[in-house]
C-alpha positions as CSV (number, residue, x, y, z in Angstrom):
1,M,-23.0,18.3,-29.2
2,L,-24.9,15.1,-28.8
3,E,-27.0,15.0,-25.7
4,I,-26.5,11.7,-23.8
5,R,-29.8,10.9,-22.1
6,L,-29.5,8.2,-19.5
7,N,-32.8,6.4,-19.7
8,C,-35.4,5.1,-22.1
9,E,-38.1,7.6,-22.6
10,N,-40.7,4.9,-22.8
11,C,-39.9,2.3,-20.1
12,D,-37.4,4.3,-18.0
13,K,-34.7,1.6,-18.4
14,D,-31.2,2.9,-17.4
15,L,-29.1,3.6,-20.5
16,P,-25.7,4.8,-19.3
17,N,-23.2,6.3,-21.7
18,E,-21.6,2.9,-22.4
19,S,-24.9,1.1,-23.0
20,D,-25.2,-1.0,-26.2
21,E,-29.0,-0.8,-25.9
22,A,-29.4,2.9,-26.4
23,M,-31.1,4.1,-29.7
24,I,-31.6,7.7,-30.8
25,C,-33.5,9.5,-33.5
26,T,-32.2,12.6,-35.3
27,Y,-33.5,14.8,-32.4
28,E,-31.7,12.6,-29.8
29,C,-34.9,11.2,-28.4
30,T,-33.6,8.1,-26.6
31,F,-35.2,4.7,-26.2
32,C,-33.9,1.2,-25.4
33,I,-33.5,-1.2,-28.3
34,A,-36.3,-3.4,-26.9
35,C,-38.9,-0.6,-27.0
36,V,-37.7,0.5,-30.5
37,H,-38.4,-2.9,-31.9
38,T,-41.4,-4.1,-29.8
39,V,-43.3,-1.0,-29.0
40,L,-42.3,1.7,-31.5
41,D,-41.7,-0.3,-34.6
42,N,-38.6,1.8,-35.3
43,V,-40.7,5.0,-35.4
44,C,-39.9,7.9,-33.1
45,P,-43.1,8.9,-31.3
46,N,-41.9,12.5,-31.1
47,C,-40.9,13.1,-34.7
48,G,-41.7,10.1,-36.8
49,G,-38.1,9.4,-37.7
50,G,-36.2,6.1,-37.4
51,F,-33.5,5.1,-34.9
52,E,-29.8,4.4,-34.9
53,K,-27.5,3.1,-32.2
54,R,-26.4,5.9,-29.9
55,P,-22.6,6.4,-30.0
56,T,-20.6,6.3,-26.8
57,R,-18.8,9.4,-25.7
58,P,-15.2,8.7,-24.7
59,K,-14.7,8.9,-20.9
60,E,-12.4,11.8,-21.0
61,E,-14.9,13.8,-23.0
62,L,-17.7,12.7,-20.7
63,I,-15.9,14.6,-17.9
64,K,-15.8,17.8,-20.0
65,N,-19.3,17.3,-21.5
66,P,-21.4,15.2,-19.1
67,A,-24.5,13.3,-19.9
68,R,-27.9,14.9,-19.2
69,Q,-28.8,14.2,-15.6
70,D,-32.6,14.8,-15.6
71,K,-34.8,12.1,-16.9
72,V,-37.0,12.3,-20.0
73,Y,-39.9,9.9,-19.4
74,K,-42.9,10.0,-21.6
75,P,-44.4,6.5,-21.9
76,V,-45.9,5.9,-25.3
77,A,-49.6,5.1,-25.8
78,E,-51.3,5.3,-29.2
79,N,-49.3,7.6,-31.5
80,K,-50.0,9.2,-34.9
81,F,-46.4,8.9,-36.0
82,I,-46.2,5.2,-35.3
83,E,-49.5,4.4,-36.9
84,K,-48.6,6.3,-40.0
85,N,-45.0,5.2,-40.5
86,R,-44.6,1.6,-39.0
87,N,-44.4,0.1,-42.5
88,V,-42.5,2.9,-44.2
89,N,-38.7,2.7,-44.5
90,P,-37.2,5.5,-42.3
91,R,-35.2,6.8,-45.2
92,K,-38.4,7.3,-47.2
93,R,-40.6,8.9,-44.6
């Protein structure tokens, strides 16, 4: 089941379930769209993968399977994945 994280791991911006700004990698690392484009260059600092828009869990399902309540906050500094992959298409990494 997809883990719904409620904040950007880089800037700590709130990203509730219904946010249109939440982006995730294949490991469900969660960042806001602004950080994905301006800080991360579409490279996950944790795995090197790309990002896609996070889907929204239907409200009825959110009751049965709630979002993760603790925050994941790891501001990004220099990162080997970003440096290596910023100019490589995510599908070819």
